[in-house]
N, C-alpha and C positions, 0 to 999 in steps of 0.2 A: 642462598635460595634464588631460584629463577623468578622472573617477574610474576607469572601467574601463580606460582607456588607461594610466593610471599603474599600476594593479594589474597589467596585462599586462606592462608594462615591468619591474616588480619581480620578477614570477614568472619572466620570461625571464632576468633577471640572476642570480637564484638558481639556476635550472637550469643556466646556463652555468658558474657557479662550481662546482657539484657535478660537472659533466662534467670540468672541469679538475682537480678534486681526485681523482676516480676514476682519471684517467689517470696521475697520479703515484703512485709506490709509497713507502710509509713503510718505512724501514729500522729494524728493531727490535733493533739491536745497535750497540755503539760501534765495533766493529772490522769491517772488510769486507775481502774478498779476491776476486779473480777466479777463475773456473773454471780458468783456466790456472795461476794460482798454486797452487791446491789440487792440481792434477795434478802439478806440479813437486815440491811439498814438503807432503804432507798433514799430517804431524805438526807441521811448522813453522807451518802455517796454524792448526791447533788451538791451538798454544802462543801464537800471537799474541793470542788472545783472553784469555789469562791466567785461564783457568777459566770464562770467560763465552762465550756463543754468538758465532759469527762469521758475518756475513751473506755468502753467496757470491753474487757478481754475475755476470750474463751480459749484456754490452752495457749496463752500468750499471743494470741492473734486478735486484732480488733474486730469485733462483730457489729458494734454500733456505737453511737455517741449519745450520751445523756446530755441534752442541751436544756439549760434553764429557760423558762418561758421568756424572760426579758431578753436574753441573748438571742433566742429564736426570733423574737419580734424585730430586733435590730437587724438580724440577718435578712429577714424577709423585706424590710424597708430598703436595705441596700440593694437587694436583687431587683426590686421594683424600680428604684432609681436608675440602675444600670439598663434595664429594659427600656425605660422612658428615654434615657440618653441615646440609646441605639436607634429608637424611632426618630428622635430629633436629628441625629446625625444623618440618617437615611433621607430625611426630608430637606436637609440643607441644600439650598440652591433652587428649590422648587418655587414656583410663582406663588405670591401671597394672594389669598382670596379673602376679600373683605366681606364680612357678614354682619348684619344688624340683628341683635338679639330679638327684636320685635318680629323679624321676618321668619324666625324659626318657629 
């Protein structure tokens, strides 16, 4: 193959690979259940995850995650910590302003 033909073939192969990847869905939980199973026994479905999220599938595709309240609380706390760390990192190096609580 010539230079541009080889380049076009490589680009085509990469594009096809990305198309096939985007069609597949990653399941981000160790436990899965169908929508039907969730309808039949919601609490049993939650319990099956043993405290971790359960991926709920419709026609073998993840449609949502059933996340126990405690796991959701932990997730929200971690997100808040990340947001506060980002604010602290953005302010790193700024001048320190001393404030007296009585002055507020």
